[in-house]
N, C-alpha and C positions, 0 to 999 in steps of 0.2 A: 100730339105728341109735344112733350115739354122740352125746350133746348137744354143741352147740357149746360151746366156750371162754366162760367170762365175761368179757365185755369189760374188766372191770379187768386181767385178767391181759395184754394187749395190751403193758404196759411190761416184760413179762420178758424178761431177758437183753439190754435196750437198750443197759446201761451197762458188761455185762461177763457171763461166764458161768462164773466162778469158783464158783458155788455152783449151777450146772446139774443138773439130776435131784435135787436135795438137799431133803429133806423136812424143815421145821423147824417146831414147834410152838412157837406163841407164846402164853406165859400172860400174860393181864393182871390184875394184883391192884388193890384198891382204894384208888389212890393217887391223889392230884390230877395225877401226872405221867402219868393212864394216855391221856391225848389223845395223847400222844408216840409211843404204840403204831404210832399211824396210818402216820405219817413213815417210823417203822422197818422197819414191814411191807412198805411200797412200796420202800424202800432195798434190804431182801432180794431182793424180787421183783427188781428192775433187775437184780441179779445173779445172775438165775437160779433163787433159791429157791422151791419152792411151800409157802406158808406156811399154815398151819392154825392158826385163833386159837381160844383159850380164855378165857373171862371169867369172873372171881369174880361172886357175887351184889353184892357192897358195890361192885364197879366199874361195874355197869350202870346205877348210879344219877348215874355221871360220865361214861361213855361208853357211848351206845346200841349194843347188838350189831351193829345195820345197818350201821355207821361201819366196822367191822372186816370184814363180809361185802363191802360195798364197797370196801374198800381190797385185800383179797387175793382175792376171787372165791370163796372158799369159805364153805360154812357155819360158823357159831359155835357151840361147844360151850360151854352155860351152865350144864347139868344132866346127869347121867348118867343113860342110860334104857338099856333093854332092847339096844339097839344096842352096850353096852358100848364107848363111846367111849373110855375110859381103856386098854383093851386095843389098839383098832384104833390107836392114836397113839403107844403107848409101850412095846408087847411086844417082843420080840426081834425087831431088824431092823426094826421098822414105820416109823421116824424116824429120821433122822442128828442131831437136835441137839433139846434142849428149852430155852426161853430163857425166863424169868420177867421180863419189860420193861412195868412196874415190878414190882417187891417189895415187899411190907410185912414189917414186923417178925413180924405175925402169922402170917403163912406161913411165913417163917423159921423162926419156933420150932416151928410144926407139923410141917415137914419133919423139923426135927433131932431130934424127939422122937417119929417114928414115928407121928403122928396123921393120920390119913386119914380126913376128912369133909367134903372139897370135890371139886368135879371136878378143882381144880388139885392139890391134894395125892394125890390118887390117882392123877392121872399122874404125878407126881413118886414115888411109892411103887413103881409099876410101871416106871419108867423107870431107877430106881436099881439095881432088880433085872435088868433086863435090858441093862444097862450102855451104856445110851444117854447121852452126853454131856449135862451140865446145867449151863447157865450163868444167873446169878440176878445182876440189876442192881437193887439196893437202892434205895428211896427214902424218907426218912421226915425227921422232926425232926432236929437235931444230937444233941440229948441222949438221944434214943431210940437213935440208932445208937452212940452211945456207952456205952449201958447194959451192964453187965457181964454179964448174962444173956443178950442180943443178941450180945455179942462171943462168949461162949462158944458160941453156937448156930451164928456163922458158924465158929467155927474146927472146931468138930465136923464140919460139913457140907464143908469143906474137906479134911480128912482121910479123907471116903470119896468124894473124888474131884470135888465139885464146884467150879466156877469162878466166881468172885466178879467183876463188873466194877465194881469201885470208884468211889461216888460222889463229887460234887465238894462239898466242904464250903464253904459260904459263906453270908452272911445268915442264919445259926442255922439252915441246914438242911443234909441230907445229900441233896444234888441230883441226880435221875439222871443218870447218863452220857448226854451227848448222842447222838442217833442215829447220827449220822456217828462219832464215836467207837466205839460200841457195834458199828457196821457193820466197821469196821476190825478189831477184834478177832476177830469170827466169820470176814472173809475169812482173817486171818492162821491161825486155828484149822485151816481147812479146806487151806489151801495147806502149812502146815509138814508135810504128811506126803508132800507133792510132791517128786518125785527132783529135787533141786538139780543139775540139768545144767550150770549155770553156775559152780559153787561155787569152780572154780578159775581163773575168766577175770576178768580186771580191765577194765571197760568204761568210757569216757570217754564222757559225754552233755552235749552243749551244750542249752542252752532258752532259751528268750524271745526278747526283742527287744534290740537294743541304740540308741544315741542317740549324737549327734553335737553337742556342743557350738555354738551360734552366739556366745553370750557367758556369762558366769556363771551367768547364771539362765536363759537361753533355747537350746534344743535342737530337733533333728530327729530323730523317731524314726518306728515304725511301730506297729501294732495288735496283734502278736502278743502272744496271751493265756499262752503256755507250757503250755498244758492238753497238748499232743500230747508235748511233753518229759517233762512229769510222768508221764504214761500209761505210756511207755517205762522211766521210771526205775524205777515202782511194778513193771513186769512184771521188771525186771531184778534187781531185790532180790528178789522172789518166787521167781526162779530159782536164787538163790544168789550172784549175783555181787558182786563188787566195784565200787562205782560211785564216778566222780569225776564230780561235776556242776559244771559250768560254767554258773552261773546268769545271763542278763541280765535283763532287768528284764519283768515278767510281771504279768497281774491276778491270776492265782493263784500262791501260792507252795506249793513241795512242803514238808512236814515228815514226818520220820522219826525213832523212835529208834533205827533199825538202827546196828550198829556197822560196816556194810560201805557206808555211804555218808558222802561227804565233798564239800561243797558251798562253791564259791570264787564269790563273787559280782562280776560285772565290769558295767561301765556302757557305755563306749564298744566301737566294734570293735576298735580298738587294743588296749584290755585285753583283750578276749577272744582276740585273734591271740596277744598276748602270753602269756598264761596257757596256752592250749590247745599252743603252740609249748614253753613251758617243760615242761608236765607230759609231753607224750610223749616229749621229749628226755631227761627224767630219769628215768621211769618203763617199764615194761614194759606195755602196753596190747594186750589182744588184739582188742578191737573199739572202734572209734570212731563214736558217732553223731551227726552234726550236725542238729540240731533245731531250732537256734535260726534265727531270722529276721535276719541282721546286715545292718545297713544298707548299702545300695550305695554312697553318695556321703557325702562329709564335706565341710565347708570347707576351703577350701585354706589359709586364715589365720583363727584364731579370734581374737573381739574379747576383750581383756582387760579391759575393762571395759564394763558394762550401756549397751547402745547407748540413746540417749534416746529415750522412747517420743514425745515431740512432734517429731520429725524431720519435717519438712515434704515435701522431696523422696523419690522412691521410693528403694528400699535395694536394691542388685545385691548379691546372694552368689554368689560362684564356689565351684562344687562340683568335686570330683576325687574318683573311684572310690576306695573303700576295696580292701584287701586280701582275694582270695578265700582265706582260711585253708582249706578243704577241699583246694584243689590243691596245699599244701605237704605236707599229711599221708605221703603214699605216698613223699616226698623224703626223710623223715626215717627211715621205718619202713617197709619194702614189705610186711613181714609181716601190719599191720594189716589185720583185716577192716572196711572203710570202709562207711557209709551215709550217703547225704546226701539232704536233703530240698528238693524244687522246689515252690514255689507260685508259680501263674500265676492270672489273673483273666479268668474268661468267654473262656475258649477250649474247642476241641474236645478230643474225646478222642485222636484221632490226633496233634494239636499237642502234648498233654502227652507222649506216648509219646516221641515225635520228641526233643522237649527233654531229656526224661530220659535217652534215648541218647548225647546229645551232651555231657551234662554227665559221663556216665559215662565217654566218653573223655577228656574234660579234665582229669578229676583222678584219673584209674584207680581209681573206687569198685567196688567189688563189687555195692553195690544204690545204685540212688536211688528215692526215695519221690516221685512227681508228685502234687498234687492240685491242685484249683481253687478258689480262697476267693470266687468269683463266683457260685457255686452257691449257692440259695435254702436248702438244709439243712445247707450247710457252710461259712458265712460265717464270718470271724475271728471268735475266740472261743465258737464255738460248741462243744457237748460231743461233736460227732458229726463224722465225718471219710468221705470217699470218694476213695479213691486207687489208682492204678497201681503196684506194685511192678514195677520195671526191673532186670534183670540183664543180664550180659554175654552169655548164651547164651541163656537161656529165654525163653521167650515172656512178654510182660508179665503181670502175675497182676493182675486186677481184683477189688477189694474194695469192695464196694455199701457204702451208706451204714450207719454203724453206728457204736458208740460209739468215743472214740479209746481205752479200755481195751482194748478188743475188737481193734482195728486193731493196736495194741502186742503184743498175743499173738498175732496171727496173723504179724505181722513178725517173730518170734523163731522161730516154727514154721519160717521160711523160711530165716532165719539159722543156727540150730544144724546142720543138716547140712551146712552149708556150711563150717563151721570145721574147720582143720586137727587 
């Protein structure tokens, strides 16, 4: 009889599955930044990792091992026993990554000079010999980080293949890289070896919402967060595509150092229309994905000056429809693989699918992704989505409530086989 999963593991894969089936050993050294290891462990798990915590004696005075047991659902190693924990965790093919988060100058020095006298240094010693990748996230005072001997130890470890997650230098400290940034490095490490199936493809992606001016300081807009578009951009880059991002207004911006990403900022629906049409008219795109929530109406005439707030009578604003940008794409280039999104509020599944099929015909799209933002788990701004992916010929594909990162990944699993 197998034992039930620890309740803390319920979050596994909820934000994505890039780290699915990956075994990551998280070593926590005696830095005051040790508490951040809890958030980091949970982030790794949300992307699919099974995290095995190891904590030093000095770190236990700052972070009780029970916190790490709660965070990961796995037993915490704080001393080596006859069970040979260092071999179980770091021998050949036993784990996929060893990461020290945070790591002190003391542990860096021991590791660099072959000293093996703690559970963490024992694991490092075995992992280096078994060729398991090792990441180190230093945390210490700035003066200590710039100590020449510490620098030499870091250089020495880099020469044998150890990866360092450089700290942020401020307030006299070499502060540990934030959990979200450290996570991104881990995700990029595990995706860099994936086949870049879209490396020769150009993709245009719109995201966020647009706004329409009433007067110079007042606008009509919507509540689009831009999160779904961001997830699609992230997945596109992971697959090697060259991405042009037409970015409307969003609550969460997308940032990346990738040379494959160009971002063009717009505000109004007219600006988005102009930029999109200009891009696809002047460049060759293989895929265009409309994840933006473009306002459906705008003022027939914008007030050039601020409308007085003391106005006593009611104010009537005449609204006219905005251009349906997606309807013009195939008219410019019929070979573009076109993906649209349609959001509705509190409707049935049948209604969603029928409306998506209608939109497919109207704009000659290849795929329309329909979702209901009136449902409790997928409201506007949520990190989750529930969608129907509707194509020209096949039955609609239903994707139950899951992270937007996961939705984006599965969307491309449908798109890629359909590309010419």
